[in-house]
C-alpha positions as CSV (number, residue, x, y, z in Angstrom):
1,M,118.3,112.8,57.0
2,A,116.2,109.8,58.0
3,G,119.2,108.2,59.7
4,R,119.8,111.4,61.6
5,T,116.1,111.5,62.8
6,T,116.3,107.9,64.0
7,L,119.6,108.5,65.8
8,S,118.1,111.6,67.4
9,S,115.1,109.7,68.6
10,S,117.2,106.9,70.0
11,R,119.3,109.4,71.9
12,A,116.2,111.1,73.2
13,W,114.7,107.9,74.5
14,A,118.0,106.9,76.0
15,M,118.1,110.2,77.9
16,I,114.6,109.6,79.2
17,D,115.5,106.1,80.2
18,R,118.5,107.3,82.2
19,R,116.2,109.7,84.1
20,A,113.6,107.0,84.7
21,I,113.1,105.8,88.3
22,H,111.4,102.5,88.7
23,S,109.4,100.9,91.6
24,Q,110.3,103.1,94.5
25,C,108.5,102.7,97.8
26,A,106.6,105.9,98.5
27,Y,103.7,107.7,100.1
28,I,101.5,110.5,98.7
29,L,101.7,113.5,100.9
30,H,99.4,115.8,99.0
31,S,97.5,115.8,95.7
32,Q,95.6,118.5,93.8
33,P,93.8,118.7,90.4
34,Y,96.0,119.6,87.5
35,R,94.5,120.8,84.3
36,E,91.3,118.9,83.3
37,T,92.1,115.2,84.0
38,S,95.4,115.0,85.8
39,L,96.8,115.3,89.4
40,L,99.8,117.1,90.8
41,L,101.3,115.0,93.5
42,D,103.8,115.6,96.3
43,S,105.3,112.3,97.3
44,F,107.7,111.1,99.9
45,T,110.0,108.3,98.7
46,R,112.5,106.3,100.6
47,S,115.4,106.6,98.2
48,H,114.8,110.0,96.6
49,G,113.1,112.0,99.3
50,R,110.3,114.4,98.4
51,V,109.4,114.3,94.7
52,S,106.7,116.3,92.9
53,M,105.1,114.6,89.9
54,I,102.2,114.8,87.5
55,A,99.8,111.8,87.2
56,R,98.5,112.4,83.7
57,G,94.8,111.3,83.2
58,A,94.5,110.1,86.9
59,R,91.1,111.9,87.3
60,R,89.5,110.2,84.3
61,P,86.7,107.8,85.3
62,R,88.4,104.8,83.9
63,S,92.0,105.6,85.0
64,A,93.7,102.7,86.7
65,L,95.3,105.3,89.0
66,R,92.0,106.6,90.6
67,G,91.9,104.1,93.4
68,V,95.6,103.8,93.9
69,L,97.0,107.3,94.6
70,L,95.8,107.4,98.2
71,E,97.4,109.2,101.1
72,F,98.8,107.2,104.0
73,Q,99.1,104.0,102.0
74,P,102.4,102.4,100.9
75,L,102.8,102.6,97.1
76,S,105.4,101.6,94.5
77,L,105.9,104.5,92.1
78,S,107.8,104.9,88.9
79,W,108.5,108.2,87.1
80,F,110.8,110.0,84.6
81,G,111.8,113.5,83.8
82,K,114.0,116.2,85.1
83,G,113.4,119.6,86.8
84,E,111.1,120.2,89.8
85,I,108.1,118.2,88.5
86,R,108.4,114.7,87.1
87,T,105.9,112.5,85.2
88,L,104.4,109.5,87.0
89,T,104.5,106.3,84.8
90,R,103.3,103.6,87.2
91,A,101.7,103.3,90.6
92,E,101.0,100.1,92.6
93,W,99.4,99.7,96.0
94,L,101.6,97.7,98.3
95,G,99.0,97.3,101.1
96,G,99.8,96.8,104.8
97,H,98.4,99.8,106.6
98,S,95.0,100.2,108.2
99,L,93.0,103.2,107.0
100,L,93.4,106.3,109.3
101,R,90.2,107.6,110.8
102,G,89.2,110.4,113.1
103,E,92.0,111.8,115.3
104,A,94.5,109.4,113.6
105,L,93.6,110.9,110.2
106,M,94.2,114.4,111.4
107,C,97.5,113.4,112.9
108,G,98.4,111.9,109.5
109,Y,97.7,115.2,107.8
110,Y,99.9,116.9,110.4
111,L,102.8,114.6,109.6
112,N,102.4,115.2,105.8
113,E,102.3,118.9,106.2
114,L,105.4,118.9,108.3
115,I,107.3,116.9,105.7
116,V,106.0,119.1,102.8
117,R,106.9,122.3,104.7
118,L,110.3,121.3,106.1
119,L,111.9,118.7,103.8
120,P,113.7,119.9,100.7
121,R,112.8,118.3,97.4
122,E,114.8,115.2,96.4
123,D,116.8,115.1,99.6
124,A,116.8,111.4,100.6
125,H,116.1,110.7,104.3
126,E,115.7,106.9,104.6
127,A,115.6,106.9,108.4
128,L,112.9,109.5,108.4
129,F,111.0,107.6,105.8
130,D,111.1,104.5,108.1
131,S,110.0,106.6,111.0
132,Y,107.1,108.0,109.0
133,Q,106.1,104.5,108.0
134,Q,106.2,103.2,111.5
135,T,104.2,106.2,112.8
136,L,101.4,105.7,110.2
137,S,101.3,102.0,111.2
138,A,101.1,102.9,114.9
139,L,98.3,105.5,114.3
140,G,96.4,103.0,112.2
141,D,96.6,100.5,115.0
142,S,95.1,103.0,117.4
143,A,98.3,103.9,119.3
144,A,98.1,106.9,121.5
145,S,98.6,109.9,119.2
146,A,100.5,112.3,121.4
147,P,103.6,110.2,122.3
148,T,103.6,108.8,118.7
149,L,103.8,112.3,117.3
150,R,106.5,113.4,119.7
151,A,108.7,110.5,118.7
152,F,108.2,111.4,115.0
153,E,108.9,115.1,115.6
154,K,112.2,114.1,117.3
155,S,113.2,112.1,114.2
156,L,112.2,114.9,111.9
157,L,114.3,117.5,113.7
158,A,117.3,115.1,113.8
159,E,117.1,114.4,110.1
160,L,117.0,118.1,109.3
161,G,120.2,118.6,111.4
162,Y,118.5,119.9,114.5
163,A,118.7,116.9,116.8
164,L,117.7,117.6,120.4
165,S,120.5,117.8,122.9
166,L,119.1,116.3,126.1
167,G,121.9,114.6,128.0
168,R,123.5,117.5,129.9
169,D,123.3,121.1,131.0
170,S,124.7,123.0,128.0
171,V,126.4,125.5,130.3
172,S,127.9,123.5,133.1
173,G,128.1,120.1,131.4
174,A,126.5,118.5,134.4
175,D,124.0,115.7,134.1
176,L,120.4,116.9,134.1
177,D,118.8,117.0,137.5
178,P,115.4,115.3,137.4
179,D,114.2,117.8,140.0
180,G,115.8,120.8,138.4
181,Y,114.2,123.3,136.0
182,Y,115.6,124.2,132.6
183,C,115.0,126.5,129.7
184,Y,115.9,125.0,126.3
185,D,118.2,127.0,124.1
186,P,117.6,125.8,120.5
187,D,121.3,126.4,119.6
188,R,122.8,124.8,122.8
189,G,120.3,122.7,124.7
190,P,119.1,122.7,128.3
191,V,120.2,125.6,130.5
192,E,119.5,125.2,134.3
193,I,117.6,128.0,135.9
194,G,117.6,126.8,139.5
195,N,115.0,125.0,141.6
196,S,112.2,127.4,140.9
197,E,109.8,127.7,137.9
198,Q,109.8,131.5,138.4
199,H,113.1,132.1,136.6
200,R,113.5,132.5,132.9
201,L,116.4,133.1,130.5
202,N,114.1,135.6,128.7
203,E,110.7,136.8,129.6
204,G,108.1,134.2,128.5
205,D,110.6,131.3,127.9
206,P,109.0,128.0,128.7
207,V,110.5,126.0,131.6
208,F,110.8,122.2,131.7
209,R,111.6,119.8,134.5
210,G,114.8,117.9,134.2
211,Q,112.8,114.7,134.4
212,T,110.8,115.8,131.3
213,L,114.0,116.2,129.3
214,I,115.3,112.9,130.5
215,D,112.1,111.2,129.6
216,L,112.0,112.8,126.2
217,A,115.6,111.6,125.5
218,N,114.3,108.0,126.3
219,D,111.0,108.4,124.4
220,D,109.3,107.7,127.8
221,F,105.9,109.5,127.8
222,S,104.3,107.6,130.6
223,S,104.1,110.7,132.8
224,P,101.3,113.1,131.9
225,R,103.5,116.0,132.9
226,T,106.3,114.8,130.6
227,L,103.8,114.5,127.8
228,S,102.4,118.0,128.3
229,E,105.8,119.6,128.6
230,A,107.3,117.6,125.7
231,K,104.4,118.9,123.5
232,S,105.3,122.5,124.4
233,L,109.0,122.0,123.7
234,M,108.5,120.3,120.4
235,R,105.9,122.9,119.3
236,A,108.4,125.7,120.0
237,L,111.3,124.0,118.2
238,I,109.2,123.1,115.2
239,G,107.7,126.5,115.1
240,R,111.2,128.0,114.9
241,R,112.0,125.8,111.9
242,L,108.7,126.9,110.3
243,E,109.7,130.5,110.9
244,Y,106.5,130.7,113.1
245,R,104.2,130.3,110.1
246,P,101.0,128.4,111.3
247,L,100.2,124.9,110.1
248,S,96.9,124.4,108.3
249,S,96.4,120.9,109.8
250,R,96.8,122.2,113.4
251,R,94.2,124.9,112.8
252,I,91.7,122.5,111.2
253,F,92.1,120.1,114.0
254,K,91.5,122.8,116.6
255,D,88.4,124.0,114.7
256,L,87.0,120.4,114.7
257,L,87.5,120.1,118.4
258,E,85.5,123.2,118.9
259,L,82.5,122.0,116.9
């Protein structure tokens, strides 16, 4: 009997060890209290995508995790378990990012909410992780927030399988005319509507200059009009992916601007 118990325990620990993940580069997207002393974390990891986990005892006054599990800071995380929620076993701060403040901080919350809302659990997107890391670094270094966010939104849509088609008119196949006007069909791409902003494919459809779409393809946001129209286009495309449910971070940012 004793031999069976020992063998059973050994097998159990072996199973846990096979499910253990060690020292993965990650960011905390969201955290909330769990029971009396723990935290429930939503993390974004480079090799395993979005992973939910419990940090047991992390809220205790003497927990080594209290000052480590910070949003917008690069971490090395280890965990084990199976199912939707894993158990955190180790967290280490890797350093390297400036703290986000003010508008940059609100932009960071916006990025995190997009990832939580749109990225499936445990679906690795290494290119998106790198883009997220670069975006946080740029925001921390006081880069202009609007073009920085537009570039990340493009990467996010591409990684989700909805990359923007910006090279040609989706109906005629012709190169985009910088002076032309286009609607953007999410399933096909740009559709020219002539040389007047008065035309629409459907009532209320936004219209974009050909130059705006060309600039967006090249991540060139030096033109104020391009920046404004790119924001409208990206908001419409991301809203469609969100099934038009509002983002909390966008509402909070708007409320702060009105104070």
